[in-house]
KEPATOR-801274 format. One record per residue (C-alpha): residue number from 1; residue in three letters; x, y negated, z negated. Coordinates in nm, 2 decimals, padded with zeros to 4 digits, always signed. Layout:
BEGIN
NUM / ala / X / Y / Z
...
This chain:
BEGIN
1 / met / +14.37 / -12.06 / -22.07
2 / lys / +14.50 / -12.36 / -21.87
3 / his / +14.28 / -12.55 / -21.62
4 / ala / +14.33 / -12.77 / -21.32
5 / asp / +14.08 / -12.89 / -21.06
6 / val / +14.32 / -12.75 / -20.79
7 / val / +14.58 / -12.48 / -20.82
8 / ile / +14.84 / -12.48 / -20.53
9 / ile / +15.02 / -12.15 / -20.50
10 / gly / +15.37 / -12.20 / -20.36
11 / gly / +15.63 / -12.47 / -20.41
12 / gly / +15.78 / -12.49 / -20.06
13 / gln / +15.72 / -12.78 / -19.81
14 / ala / +15.35 / -12.70 / -19.77
15 / gly / +15.27 / -12.69 / -20.14
16 / leu / +15.47 / -13.01 / -20.21
17 / ala / +15.31 / -13.19 / -19.92
18 / leu / +14.96 / -13.11 / -20.04
19 / ser / +15.06 / -13.21 / -20.39
20 / his / +15.16 / -13.55 / -20.26
21 / cys / +14.83 / -13.60 / -20.08
22 / leu / +14.62 / -13.48 / -20.37
23 / gly / +14.82 / -13.71 / -20.60
24 / arg / +14.76 / -14.01 / -20.38
25 / ala / +14.39 / -13.93 / -20.40
26 / gly / +14.39 / -13.90 / -20.78
27 / ile / +14.29 / -13.53 / -20.78
28 / asp / +14.40 / -13.32 / -21.08
29 / his / +14.62 / -13.03 / -20.96
30 / val / +14.92 / -12.81 / -21.04
31 / val / +15.17 / -12.63 / -20.82
32 / leu / +15.26 / -12.28 / -20.93
33 / glu / +15.59 / -12.14 / -20.79
34 / arg / +15.71 / -11.79 / -20.87
35 / gly / +16.08 / -11.90 / -20.83
36 / arg / +16.23 / -12.24 / -20.78
37 / ile / +16.13 / -12.51 / -20.55
38 / gly / +16.19 / -12.38 / -20.20
39 / glu / +16.27 / -12.04 / -20.33
40 / arg / +16.22 / -11.86 / -20.00
41 / trp / +16.47 / -12.09 / -19.83
42 / arg / +16.71 / -12.02 / -20.11
43 / thr / +16.70 / -11.64 / -20.13
44 / gln / +16.52 / -11.50 / -19.83
45 / ser / +16.74 / -11.63 / -19.55
46 / trp / +17.10 / -11.59 / -19.44
47 / arg / +17.38 / -11.82 / -19.56
48 / ser / +17.45 / -12.01 / -19.24
49 / leu / +17.08 / -12.08 / -19.15
50 / arg / +17.00 / -12.42 / -19.02
51 / leu / +16.65 / -12.55 / -18.95
52 / leu / +16.50 / -12.47 / -18.61
53 / thr / +16.35 / -12.81 / -18.56
54 / pro / +16.54 / -13.14 / -18.53
55 / asn / +16.55 / -13.37 / -18.84
56 / trp / +16.31 / -13.63 / -18.69
57 / leu / +16.04 / -13.37 / -18.68
58 / asn / +16.08 / -13.26 / -19.04
59 / gly / +15.93 / -13.54 / -19.24
60 / leu / +15.68 / -13.48 / -19.52
61 / pro / +15.39 / -13.71 / -19.63
62 / gly / +15.53 / -14.03 / -19.77
63 / ser / +15.89 / -13.94 / -19.67
64 / pro / +15.96 / -13.95 / -19.29
65 / tyr / +16.31 / -13.87 / -19.19
66 / asp / +16.53 / -14.19 / -19.20
67 / gly / +16.87 / -14.04 / -19.21
68 / pro / +17.17 / -14.10 / -18.98
69 / asp / +17.13 / -13.79 / -18.77
70 / pro / +16.77 / -13.76 / -18.64
71 / asp / +16.86 / -13.51 / -18.36
72 / gly / +17.06 / -13.29 / -18.59
73 / phe / +16.96 / -12.97 / -18.78
74 / arg / +16.99 / -12.96 / -19.15
75 / thr / +17.13 / -12.66 / -19.33
76 / lys / +16.90 / -12.47 / -19.56
77 / asp / +17.09 / -12.59 / -19.86
78 / val / +17.05 / -12.95 / -19.76
79 / phe / +16.68 / -12.89 / -19.70
80 / val / +16.63 / -12.73 / -20.04
81 / his / +16.80 / -13.04 / -20.20
82 / asp / +16.56 / -13.26 / -20.00
83 / leu / +16.26 / -13.06 / -20.13
84 / glu / +16.38 / -13.10 / -20.49
85 / thr / +16.43 / -13.48 / -20.43
86 / tyr / +16.08 / -13.50 / -20.28
87 / ala / +15.92 / -13.33 / -20.57
88 / ser / +16.11 / -13.55 / -20.82
89 / arg / +16.03 / -13.87 / -20.63
90 / trp / +15.66 / -13.80 / -20.61
91 / gln / +15.64 / -13.64 / -20.96
92 / val / +15.49 / -13.32 / -20.83
93 / pro / +15.34 / -13.12 / -21.12
94 / val / +15.52 / -12.80 / -21.03
95 / glu / +15.56 / -12.51 / -21.27
96 / cys / +15.85 / -12.29 / -21.16
97 / gly / +15.90 / -11.93 / -21.25
98 / val / +15.53 / -11.87 / -21.26
99 / glu / +15.41 / -11.58 / -21.04
100 / val / +15.04 / -11.55 / -20.96
101 / thr / +14.95 / -11.18 / -21.00
102 / ser / +14.57 / -11.21 / -20.95
103 / cys / +14.33 / -11.47 / -20.81
104 / arg / +13.95 / -11.39 / -20.83
105 / arg / +13.64 / -11.59 / -20.77
106 / thr / +13.43 / -11.61 / -21.09
107 / gly / +13.10 / -11.79 / -21.05
108 / ser / +13.18 / -12.15 / -20.93
109 / ser / +13.55 / -12.14 / -21.01
110 / phe / +13.86 / -11.92 / -20.98
111 / ala / +14.04 / -11.72 / -21.25
112 / leu / +14.41 / -11.67 / -21.20
113 / ser / +14.64 / -11.44 / -21.39
114 / thr / +15.01 / -11.54 / -21.39
115 / ser / +15.33 / -11.43 / -21.54
116 / ala / +15.30 / -11.73 / -21.78
117 / gly / +14.94 / -11.70 / -21.88
118 / asp / +14.59 / -11.75 / -21.73
119 / trp / +14.46 / -12.04 / -21.53
120 / ser / +14.12 / -12.15 / -21.41
121 / ala / +14.06 / -12.38 / -21.12
122 / arg / +13.77 / -12.52 / -20.91
123 / val / +13.98 / -12.49 / -20.59
124 / val / +14.28 / -12.27 / -20.50
125 / val / +14.51 / -12.34 / -20.20
126 / val / +14.75 / -12.06 / -20.09
127 / ala / +15.06 / -12.24 / -19.97
128 / thr / +15.30 / -11.95 / -19.96
129 / gly / +15.35 / -11.98 / -19.59
130 / his / +15.35 / -11.74 / -19.30
131 / cys / +15.52 / -11.40 / -19.32
132 / asp / +15.51 / -11.39 / -19.70
133 / arg / +15.55 / -11.02 / -19.70
134 / pro / +15.83 / -10.86 / -19.49
135 / met / +15.71 / -10.59 / -19.25
136 / met / +15.93 / -10.29 / -19.21
137 / pro / +15.78 / -10.07 / -18.93
138 / phe / +16.07 / -09.82 / -18.95
139 / val / +16.25 / -09.70 / -19.27
140 / ser / +16.54 / -09.48 / -19.33
141 / glu / +16.44 / -09.11 / -19.34
142 / thr / +16.67 / -08.98 / -19.60
143 / arg / +16.87 / -09.11 / -19.89
144 / gly / +17.23 / -09.19 / -19.78
145 / gly / +17.12 / -09.27 / -19.43
146 / pro / +17.20 / -09.60 / -19.24
147 / leu / +17.12 / -09.92 / -19.43
148 / asn / +16.78 / -10.05 / -19.33
149 / ile / +16.70 / -10.41 / -19.43
150 / his / +16.46 / -10.68 / -19.34
151 / ala / +16.59 / -11.01 / -19.19
152 / ser / +16.50 / -11.19 / -19.52
153 / gln / +16.76 / -10.96 / -19.70
154 / tyr / +17.04 / -11.04 / -19.46
155 / arg / +17.31 / -11.29 / -19.59
156 / ser / +17.63 / -11.27 / -19.38
157 / pro / +17.83 / -11.02 / -19.16
158 / gly / +18.07 / -10.95 / -19.44
159 / glu / +17.79 / -10.82 / -19.67
160 / leu / +17.69 / -10.55 / -19.44
161 / pro / +17.85 / -10.20 / -19.43
162 / pro / +18.10 / -10.14 / -19.15
163 / gly / +17.97 / -10.02 / -18.82
164 / gly / +17.74 / -10.12 / -18.54
165 / val / +17.41 / -10.30 / -18.61
166 / leu / +17.07 / -10.26 / -18.45
167 / ile / +16.85 / -10.56 / -18.47
168 / val / +16.48 / -10.51 / -18.40
169 / gly / +16.31 / -10.82 / -18.27
170 / ala / +16.44 / -11.10 / -18.05
171 / ser / +16.27 / -11.40 / -18.19
172 / ser / +16.45 / -11.69 / -18.37
173 / ser / +16.58 / -11.48 / -18.66
174 / gly / +16.68 / -11.18 / -18.45
175 / val / +16.88 / -11.38 / -18.19
176 / gln / +17.05 / -11.60 / -18.45
177 / ile / +17.16 / -11.30 / -18.66
178 / ala / +17.27 / -11.11 / -18.35
179 / asp / +17.48 / -11.42 / -18.25
180 / glu / +17.65 / -11.44 / -18.59
181 / leu / +17.73 / -11.07 / -18.60
182 / ala / +17.86 / -11.06 / -18.25
183 / arg / +18.09 / -11.36 / -18.32
184 / ala / +18.21 / -11.18 / -18.63
185 / gly / +18.33 / -10.89 / -18.41
186 / arg / +18.05 / -10.65 / -18.49
187 / arg / +17.89 / -10.42 / -18.23
188 / val / +17.53 / -10.53 / -18.19
189 / met / +17.23 / -10.39 / -18.02
190 / leu / +16.92 / -10.60 / -17.99
191 / ser / +16.58 / -10.44 / -17.94
192 / val / +16.38 / -10.69 / -17.74
193 / gly / +16.00 / -10.70 / -17.76
194 / lys / +15.76 / -10.98 / -17.68
195 / his / +15.94 / -11.31 / -17.72
196 / thr / +15.92 / -11.68 / -17.62
197 / arg / +16.23 / -11.83 / -17.47
198 / leu / +16.29 / -12.20 / -17.43
199 / pro / +16.60 / -12.41 / -17.38
200 / arg / +16.73 / -12.61 / -17.68
201 / leu / +16.76 / -12.92 / -17.45
202 / trp / +16.57 / -13.01 / -17.14
203 / arg / +16.63 / -13.32 / -16.93
204 / gly / +16.86 / -13.45 / -17.21
205 / lys / +16.60 / -13.42 / -17.48
206 / asp / +16.53 / -13.16 / -17.75
207 / ile / +16.26 / -12.92 / -17.64
208 / phe / +16.04 / -13.03 / -17.94
209 / phe / +16.05 / -13.39 / -17.80
210 / trp / +15.87 / -13.26 / -17.49
211 / leu / +15.64 / -13.03 / -17.68
212 / cys / +15.53 / -13.33 / -17.89
213 / gln / +15.49 / -13.55 / -17.58
214 / met / +15.27 / -13.29 / -17.42
215 / gly / +15.05 / -13.27 / -17.73
216 / val / +15.14 / -12.90 / -17.77
217 / met / +15.24 / -12.94 / -18.14
218 / ala / +14.91 / -13.12 / -18.22
219 / gln / +14.68 / -12.87 / -18.04
220 / pro / +14.39 / -12.77 / -18.26
221 / leu / +14.32 / -12.41 / -18.30
222 / asp / +13.97 / -12.43 / -18.17
223 / gly / +14.10 / -12.59 / -17.85
224 / leu / +14.30 / -12.28 / -17.75
225 / ala / +14.16 / -12.01 / -17.52
226 / asn / +14.27 / -11.73 / -17.74
227 / pro / +14.33 / -11.85 / -18.10
228 / glu / +14.41 / -11.51 / -18.25
229 / ser / +14.67 / -11.45 / -17.98
230 / ala / +14.82 / -11.79 / -18.05
231 / arg / +14.86 / -11.71 / -18.42
232 / arg / +15.05 / -11.40 / -18.34
233 / gln / +15.29 / -11.56 / -18.10
234 / pro / +15.65 / -11.48 / -18.19
235 / ser / +15.87 / -11.77 / -18.31
236 / leu / +16.06 / -11.95 / -18.04
237 / gln / +16.39 / -11.80 / -17.93
238 / leu / +16.59 / -12.10 / -18.05
239 / ala / +16.86 / -12.19 / -18.30
240 / gly / +16.95 / -12.52 / -18.47
241 / arg / +17.32 / -12.52 / -18.39
242 / pro / +17.52 / -12.84 / -18.44
243 / asp / +17.64 / -12.82 / -18.08
244 / lys / +17.27 / -12.78 / -17.96
245 / ala / +17.37 / -12.48 / -17.76
246 / asp / +17.12 / -12.22 / -17.65
247 / val / +17.10 / -11.88 / -17.83
248 / asp / +16.91 / -11.65 / -17.60
249 / leu / +16.95 / -11.31 / -17.43
250 / ala / +17.19 / -11.44 / -17.17
251 / thr / +17.42 / -11.60 / -17.42
252 / leu / +17.41 / -11.29 / -17.64
253 / gln / +17.49 / -11.07 / -17.35
254 / ala / +17.79 / -11.29 / -17.28
255 / leu / +17.91 / -11.22 / -17.64
256 / gly / +17.88 / -10.84 / -17.58
257 / val / +17.54 / -10.78 / -17.74
258 / glu / +17.36 / -10.48 / -17.59
259 / leu / +17.00 / -10.53 / -17.50
260 / thr / +16.74 / -10.26 / -17.50
261 / gly / +16.36 / -10.23 / -17.51
262 / arg / +16.13 / -10.20 / -17.81
263 / val / +16.19 / -09.94 / -18.07
264 / arg / +15.92 / -09.68 / -18.03
265 / gly / +16.02 / -09.46 / -18.33
266 / ile / +16.30 / -09.31 / -18.54
267 / ala / +16.32 / -08.94 / -18.61
268 / asn / +16.59 / -08.68 / -18.67
269 / arg / +16.85 / -08.96 / -18.69
270 / glu / +16.76 / -09.06 / -18.33
271 / ile / +16.61 / -09.39 / -18.21
272 / ala / +16.36 / -09.39 / -17.92
273 / phe / +16.34 / -09.71 / -17.71
274 / ala / +16.06 / -09.81 / -17.47
275 / asp / +16.16 / -09.87 / -17.11
276 / asp / +16.02 / -10.22 / -17.11
277 / leu / +16.32 / -10.45 / -17.14
278 / ala / +16.29 / -10.58 / -16.78
279 / ala / +15.92 / -10.64 / -16.82
280 / gln / +15.96 / -10.83 / -17.15
281 / ile / +16.23 / -11.05 / -17.00
282 / ala / +16.02 / -11.12 / -16.69
283 / ala / +15.72 / -11.22 / -16.90
284 / ala / +15.93 / -11.46 / -17.11
285 / asp / +16.09 / -11.61 / -16.80
286 / ala / +15.76 / -11.67 / -16.63
287 / lys / +15.61 / -11.83 / -16.94
288 / gln / +15.92 / -12.05 / -16.98
289 / gly / +15.90 / -12.15 / -16.61
290 / arg / +15.54 / -12.26 / -16.64
291 / leu / +15.61 / -12.47 / -16.95
292 / leu / +15.92 / -12.64 / -16.80
293 / ala / +15.73 / -12.72 / -16.48
294 / glu / +15.46 / -12.88 / -16.69
295 / ile / +15.72 / -13.08 / -16.88
296 / asp / +15.87 / -13.20 / -16.55
297 / arg / +15.53 / -13.34 / -16.45
298 / leu / +15.56 / -13.58 / -16.75
299 / phe / +15.82 / -13.77 / -16.54
300 / asp / +15.54 / -13.89 / -16.33
301 / trp / +15.43 / -14.25 / -16.38
302 / leu / +15.09 / -14.16 / -16.50
303 / glu / +14.97 / -14.11 / -16.86
304 / pro / +15.05 / -13.74 / -16.92
305 / ser / +14.73 / -13.64 / -17.09
306 / ala / +14.53 / -13.76 / -16.79
307 / val / +14.69 / -13.50 / -16.56
308 / gly / +14.52 / -13.16 / -16.53
309 / pro / +14.69 / -12.81 / -16.51
310 / asp / +14.72 / -12.85 / -16.13
311 / gly / +14.92 / -13.17 / -16.16
312 / glu / +14.64 / -13.39 / -16.03
313 / leu / +14.46 / -13.67 / -16.21
314 / ala / +14.17 / -13.51 / -16.40
315 / his / +13.84 / -13.69 / -16.40
316 / arg / +13.47 / -13.66 / -16.38
317 / gly / +13.31 / -13.90 / -16.14
318 / gly / +13.62 / -14.13 / -16.18
319 / ile / +13.62 / -14.12 / -16.56
320 / thr / +13.92 / -13.96 / -16.72
321 / ser / +13.97 / -13.82 / -17.07
322 / val / +14.20 / -14.12 / -17.15
323 / pro / +13.99 / -14.41 / -17.29
324 / gly / +14.02 / -14.70 / -17.05
325 / leu / +14.17 / -14.51 / -16.76
326 / tyr / +13.96 / -14.46 / -16.44
327 / ala / +14.00 / -14.33 / -16.09
328 / leu / +13.89 / -14.46 / -15.75
329 / gly / +13.94 / -14.36 / -15.39
330 / phe / +13.99 / -13.99 / -15.46
331 / arg / +13.84 / -13.72 / -15.24
332 / phe / +13.49 / -13.62 / -15.37
333 / leu / +13.53 / -13.87 / -15.66
334 / arg / +13.15 / -13.90 / -15.67
335 / lys / +13.05 / -13.80 / -15.31
336 / arg / +13.20 / -13.67 / -14.99
337 / asp / +13.30 / -14.01 / -14.85
338 / ser / +13.47 / -14.13 / -15.18
339 / asn / +13.81 / -14.13 / -15.01
340 / phe / +13.69 / -14.30 / -14.70
341 / ile / +13.70 / -14.68 / -14.65
342 / gly / +13.32 / -14.71 / -14.62
343 / gly / +13.27 / -14.50 / -14.93
344 / ala / +13.49 / -14.70 / -15.16
345 / gly / +13.24 / -14.98 / -15.22
346 / val / +12.96 / -14.77 / -15.38
347 / asp / +13.21 / -14.59 / -15.60
348 / ala / +13.37 / -14.92 / -15.70
349 / gln / +13.04 / -15.05 / -15.82
350 / ala / +12.98 / -14.75 / -16.03
351 / ile / +13.33 / -14.77 / -16.18
352 / ala / +13.30 / -15.14 / -16.24
353 / ala / +12.98 / -15.07 / -16.44
354 / glu / +13.17 / -14.81 / -16.65
355 / val / +13.46 / -15.06 / -16.71
356 / ser / +13.21 / -15.32 / -16.82
357 / ile / +13.04 / -15.08 / -17.07
358 / tyr / +13.39 / -14.99 / -17.20
359 / leu / +13.50 / -15.34 / -17.25
360 / asp / +13.17 / -15.45 / -17.41
361 / arg / +13.20 / -15.15 / -17.65
362 / lys / +13.57 / -15.24 / -17.73
363 / gly / +13.46 / -15.60 / -17.78
364 / arg / +13.19 / -15.50 / -18.03
365 / gln / +13.43 / -15.28 / -18.22
366 / ala / +13.68 / -15.57 / -18.24
367 / ala / +13.42 / -15.80 / -18.37
């Protein structure tokens, strides 16, 4: 039996990133990958796939992106090569072709059975990523019926049998596959359920620039009103096209894609659809509108994180959540006359005291 203090299951970007961090900390570990480095990128995605996020956002620990095209979108093949280079550069102790078939807690450690023998570890980290197991809510009823495959099994238009194609789901994979098939001359119907639509570019910047500026990408789970709902949010209806064009329901309709509501069931070679297409689109439009309006407020001169949901400076008694930023002269800052000439003096004394305390504290920290 082999042993490591830490066994990481999965040799994709998450597993490799953790290996780098553990290695820098001098912690004994191994990465077990059932296929090759980045195997799911290699074999569970279509041939023309590009990353959804711009290159500048795709750095890993110790290797921020420093290439010539920060706003571009790497192909999956280029990204796989980058993962291999990363693993080699940081000497990641990865064992490829090793599938973990069992992981059980035994006393104070873990026992792992793999296709290449047994392992023991004090710590196990599952780094296989989200959506590790494809979900197929509807399957073909009889042998010889229409081909029914998961998005992870789709490769290209020419590798599908002739005929029309029904795509169930309008998140990132669904809209991109629908776009590719429609451009290849196939008849495509897209079943639209809950989805999140955003423009690729807004105010001349990639949408992820704004999401980062707003702090959305760094939001902690425990800071969300409904963490479980957030985890189940569909992926963004975006595509990493070189021309940075949108791929959404409107562009798909322009290509001739037929839109319909959610698939309710399949029986007797007939498909039943819910009458909810308009409602799903309206909900996505409303959510997009709220987010874009929030982004537009960032064009204000004020520190964005100091502004509340209503667009006004958020404070408690003149003290904002931004260290070193205070408010004065606002209505009901501390009392009813805070916005009156005669009320400014008392509030000013209170704020001056807060500023003095802040500066003294910063001075002590610097010392």
